[in-house]
N, C-alpha and C positions, 0 to 999 in steps of 0.2 A: 932657326928662325926661316929657313924656306919652307917648314910645316907649317910654321904658326901662319907665316901668309898665306899660304896653301888652305887653311882651316878656316882663317877669317876670313877671304874672298868666298869659300863656299858656303859658310853661314850665313853671311851676307845677303847673298846671292839668294839663297833659299828663302830667308824672310823677307825680303823686297821683291819675289816672287810670288810670295804667298800672300802681302798685303795687297800688291797689285792686281791679285785674281781675284781674291777675297771682296773688295770695294769697287773695283771697275767692271769688272764682269755685268752685275746688276746694271750698274749706268749703260754700260752698251749695249743693254737688250732692252733698251726704253722706260727703265724705273726710275722714279725721281728718288733720292732720300732726303730725309729730314733727321735734323737733332732734337731729340726731347729733351727740351730744357726746363720742364715741370714735374712734380711728381705725381701728378693726379692718374697715371697708369699703374704706378708702382703699387705691388710686389712685381707685375708680369713685364713691363716694360719700364726699368729703373732711369732715374736721370743721366743723360751720357748715352743713352745708347741711340743708334744711328737705325730708321724704320725705311725700308724700300717699299715705294707704296706704286702699284700697278694701275694702271686706267681700269675703269671700270663703270657697268651701269648702275643704277640704283637698283632695278629689277631682278639683278644678279645676287643683292647683298641677304645674307641670313642673320638671324638672332645670333648674337655671339661674334658675329666678324669685327675685328679692327679695321678701323676705315681713319684716312686722315680727309678733313675739310677745312676751306679757308672758312674765316668768320666774315661778317658781312664788309668788313675794311675792304676785304681781298688780301691782306697781306699776310695776317694771323692766319698760321697752321693750326687743326687741332686733330692732335690723335685720339680716338676716344672707339668704344667698342660700340658698338649696334643694340640696342636695347630692345625698338620693336620696328619692323617695315611697315608701310602703309603704299603696296605696289600700284594700289588702282590711282592714287594722287601721284606718287612719285615723291614719297618724301622717308626718310629716318629720323628717329631719336637714338640717342647717344648719351652714355655716360662715360666717365672715366672711373677706372676698375677703384682707387682711392676717394672716389668723391660718394659723398650719404644720397645724393639725388641726380635725378637725368637734370642734363643741358636744357637751357631756357629754349633756345631756338632748336625748329627742326632744321634738317640738312635735307635742302635739296638737292637735283643734278649739276645745275650751277655750279655749287660751293663745292661739292664733291670730287675731290683730288683723285683720289682711288682705294683702294684695298690694300692692307698691309701685309705682305707676301713676306716679307723677310726682317728679321730684327738682329742687329749686330749689339749686343750689350758691351759698352764701353772703349766704343770708336768714337762715341762723336765728339770727344776733345780735339782727336786727332785729326780726325775729318775739318773741322772749325779751325785747327793750325793751319792745316794745310790749303784752306783756302785763303787764306792770305798772302802776302808778297812774301814775306819771310819763311812761311810755311814752302813755300814752293822753290824757293833759295833753299831752304834745308834738303825738300826731297831731292833736285838735284846734284846738290852736292854730296848725297850719300851716292847715288846713282854712280858719280865720277870716283869715289871714294870706292864702292865695289869693282868699278871697271880698271880703276890701278892697282887696286890688290889684286886682282884675278891676272895681270898682264905681269905684274912681278914675280909672282909665282910662277906663270908659266915659262917667264923668263930664264928664271934659276932654277927651276928643274923641267924634266920629262914628265906630265902629269902621267904616263905607263907606266912611272917606277914608283910615283907617290901612292901610298897607301893613303886609302879614304881614311880623312880627320876622325870620323868615327870608328876606328877600328881600334883595336885596343894593345895594337904592339907598340 
C-alpha cells in the first residue's frame, strides 16, 4: 500500500508537471494559442491540434510559413499556409493544405495574428475543457489529489528508504 501511494504520487506529479510545462511555457513567453477545429490544414495540422502563434510582421513571412489570421469579422481565426508574399503592398495569400484553391481574401498586417511556431497534436480538446469552469475545477482537484498522495506517501515511509517506483525490486 505504501509503495502504491508513493508510485501514484510520483507518476501523477510527473504527468501534472509535464503537461503544465508543455502548455504553459509557450503562453508565459507571450505566444497565443488556438485550437484547430477544421480539417483545412490536414494532414500536417489535424483537427484537435493546438497551434501556438508568435507575433510577427508581414515582411518577415516567406512562402510555406503557416500563419494564423483573423477574418474580417475580427472574431474567427484561421490557420493556413502562406502561398505568396507581396512585401511591397504588405499582404500575403494563403491556402489550407487540404483546400484545392487559395483563400479568397489577402491577409494584411491588421488581420495577421502571427506565425505558427509550435503545434501540439491532440491537445485541443483538453485545452478547450480546461477553459471551462468544470475543467478548471478538475485541474485543481488533480493538483489536490497529487498533493494528498504525496503527503500520505511521505507520512507512511521515509523517502530515503523507499526505492523508486520504476525499480524492478
